[in-house]
DRENNUZA-804711 format. One line per 4 residues: number of its first residue (from 0); their letters; for each residue x, y, z of C-alpha. Coordinates in Angstrom, 3 decimals. Example, Ala and Ser with C-alpha at 12.3 -4.5 7.8 and 13.67 -1.06 7.14 Angstrom:
DRENNUZA-804711
0> as> 12.300,-4.500,7.800 | 13.670,-1.060,7.140 .
This chain:
DRENNUZA-804711
0> mlas> -0.272,0.014,-0.024 | 0.994,3.418,-0.875 | -0.666,6.535,1.059 | 0.316,10.428,1.256 .
4> gegt> -1.775,11.703,3.690 | -4.627,10.596,6.651 | -4.729,7.061,5.801 | -8.632,6.911,5.248 .
8> llqa> -8.849,4.499,2.550 | -6.255,2.627,4.166 | -7.747,2.553,7.148 | -10.557,1.009,5.379 .
12> llds> -8.322,-1.891,4.000 | -7.441,-2.522,7.687 | -10.683,-2.871,8.707 | -11.585,-5.331,6.173 .
16> plad> -10.492,-9.030,5.573 | -7.975,-8.066,3.595 | -6.014,-6.607,6.442 | -3.736,-9.835,7.143 .
20> riva> -2.358,-9.564,3.605 | -0.950,-6.015,4.002 | 2.340,-6.762,4.055 | 3.874,-2.974,4.138 .
24> vgsd> 2.315,0.845,3.995 | 4.430,3.286,2.395 | 4.705,6.793,2.256 | 6.188,9.944,0.443 .
28> vdgc> 5.541,11.720,3.542 | 7.327,10.899,6.587 | 5.245,10.707,9.517 | 1.580,11.074,7.886 .
32> ralv> -1.454,9.803,9.534 | -1.684,7.003,6.885 | 1.552,5.869,8.229 | 0.991,5.948,12.090 .
36> rahe> -2.673,4.086,11.617 | -0.412,1.138,9.586 | 2.077,1.313,12.764 | -0.587,1.066,15.072 .
40> tgvk> -1.820,-1.891,13.590 | 1.316,-3.795,13.281 | 1.946,-3.106,9.736 | 5.244,-2.730,8.353 .
44> tlcv> 5.760,0.998,7.323 | 8.452,2.498,5.032 | 8.762,5.827,3.538 | 10.580,7.250,0.687 .
48> pmqp> 10.600,10.471,0.756 | 10.378,12.672,-2.820 | 13.873,13.500,-4.091 | 15.257,16.025,-6.925 .
52> drar> 16.325,13.020,-8.824 | 12.755,11.607,-9.713 | 14.195,8.311,-11.657 | 16.375,7.536,-8.452 .
56> wdrl> 13.134,8.341,-6.390 | 11.146,5.751,-8.465 | 13.736,2.936,-7.826 | 13.940,3.272,-3.913 .
60> vrds> 10.428,2.929,-4.387 | 10.264,-0.172,-6.937 | 13.540,-1.464,-4.295 | 11.765,-1.112,-1.390 .
64> lvav> 8.157,-2.796,-2.296 | 10.193,-5.349,-3.582 | 12.307,-5.950,-0.673 | 8.965,-6.472,1.573 .
68> sadt> 7.528,-8.862,-1.383 | 4.866,-6.654,-2.319 | 2.808,-8.720,-5.200 | 0.011,-6.089,-5.466 .
72> vvca> 0.203,-2.599,-4.891 | -2.379,-0.118,-3.835 | -1.930,3.458,-4.028 | -4.714,4.882,-1.184 .
76> gfmr> -4.327,8.890,-1.586 | -0.669,8.555,-2.803 | -0.113,11.548,-4.240 | 3.350,11.056,-6.591 .
80> ilgp> 2.927,9.543,-9.900 | 4.933,6.350,-10.093 | 7.515,6.330,-12.674 | 8.940,3.595,-15.315 .
84> etlg> 10.752,1.240,-13.053 | 8.212,0.811,-10.321 | 5.749,0.379,-13.328 | 7.488,-2.274,-14.671 .
88> afeg> 8.117,-4.385,-11.636 | 4.189,-4.217,-10.970 | 3.004,-4.057,-14.348 | -0.901,-4.786,-14.278 .
92> riin> -0.826,-4.819,-10.622 | -1.118,-1.243,-9.423 | -4.168,-0.267,-8.194 | -5.196,3.435,-8.013 .
96> shps> -8.481,5.099,-6.256 | -9.027,8.347,-7.804 | -12.379,10.106,-6.828 | -14.156,11.230,-10.326 .
100> llpa> -15.693,9.866,-12.501 | -12.681,9.013,-15.214 | -11.586,9.870,-17.395 | -12.953,12.963,-16.358 .
104> fpga> -10.923,15.212,-13.740 | -7.810,13.069,-13.339 | -5.223,14.695,-11.581 | -4.373,15.999,-8.028 .
108> havr> -7.557,18.483,-8.044 | -10.940,16.480,-9.242 | -13.092,17.484,-6.890 | -12.496,20.881,-7.115 .
112> dala> -12.040,20.424,-10.929 | -15.930,19.022,-10.658 | -17.336,21.607,-8.728 | -15.457,24.764,-10.881 .
116> ygvr> -17.146,22.461,-13.988 | -20.522,22.142,-12.657 | -21.074,19.067,-12.990 | -24.498,17.679,-10.883 .
120> vtgc> -22.566,13.839,-10.838 | -18.908,12.892,-9.937 | -17.910,9.881,-7.784 | -15.036,7.286,-7.665 .
124> tihl> -13.172,5.021,-9.754 | -10.789,2.354,-9.005 | -8.015,1.882,-11.332 | -4.868,0.143,-12.605 .
128> vdsg> -1.682,2.244,-12.787 | -0.332,2.866,-16.521 | 2.307,5.613,-17.634 | -0.454,8.526,-17.720 .
132> vdtg> -2.215,10.618,-15.365 | -5.362,8.292,-14.204 | -5.461,7.009,-17.476 | -5.044,3.040,-16.407 .
136> pila> -7.967,0.501,-17.360 | -10.855,1.367,-14.867 | -11.469,-1.547,-12.821 | -14.864,-0.281,-11.427 .
140> qqpv> -16.391,3.189,-10.985 | -19.613,4.389,-8.552 | -21.400,8.285,-8.882 | -21.869,10.461,-6.492 .
144> fvmd> -24.423,13.323,-6.919 | -23.678,16.835,-5.959 | -25.372,18.789,-3.740 | -26.918,22.610,-4.154 .
148> ddde> -24.857,23.093,-0.721 | -21.614,21.278,-1.894 | -17.949,22.435,-1.282 | -15.107,20.694,-2.546 .
152> aslh> -14.483,19.120,1.349 | -18.508,18.179,1.952 | -18.261,16.836,-1.524 | -14.707,15.127,-1.597 .
156> erik> -15.885,13.736,2.019 | -19.191,11.885,0.552 | -17.214,10.691,-2.562 | -14.517,9.203,0.074 .
160> eier> -17.350,7.259,1.987 | -18.290,5.190,-1.526 | -14.405,5.176,-2.393 | -13.552,3.231,1.041 .
164> vllv> -16.249,0.477,0.299 | -15.686,0.515,-3.686 | -11.888,-0.039,-2.832 | -11.955,-2.968,-0.644 .
168> dvve> -14.411,-4.355,-2.877 | -12.064,-4.322,-5.726 | -8.911,-5.058,-4.533 | -10.464,-8.405,-2.677 .
172> rfve> -11.575,-9.621,-6.078 | -8.485,-8.535,-7.849 | -6.105,-10.009,-5.238 | -8.508,-13.145,-5.293 .
176> gwsd> -8.817,-13.555,-8.585 | -10.802,-12.025,-11.193 | -13.193,-14.263,-13.038 | -13.089,-14.487,-16.460 .
180> serr> -15.922,-12.500,-17.212 | -14.285,-9.650,-14.973 | -11.397,-9.787,-16.860 | -12.737,-9.103,-20.127 .
184> mvgf> -15.009,-6.156,-18.672 | -11.790,-4.157,-18.008 | -10.031,-5.283,-20.629 | -7.682,-7.876,-19.973 .
188> p> -7.560,-11.357,-22.156 .
């Protein structure tokens, strides 16, 4: 697992039947709440702070994940773009959670962008990570209605409530093995 902030998506996984399958939680932010949550539950933690040399940082992330024998990587509120070394080592096995209905509003400010655009429905997407920004194959999506009195914080919180449930469901199905029909639906052979 990779996270950069509060770790509420991580907490959903820590509270799920998948908890015993989490081998480590990594972050680019030393001391972030996500690392504290992992530590409090006895999960190994690691931190690889961003560095001026992004290629070196990417190699360090890859090496850290390989060292803990990670099989699948879940980015849950991880606010960095992974590079080719990590993507290559875990191709087709990096899952990301994003607070919009992709392909709409990719990037770090999806909720703010959705509100600024004036959409009435947004939501969350769970997708595989590729070399683009939020462009990988979509695994699942769930809509969330925008209320007239929503601001960025209130809308984002309602999205995260749905996102937590959807992420646990998708990760569980992913690690347990997709059925043939599920694999075809998300574009796998």
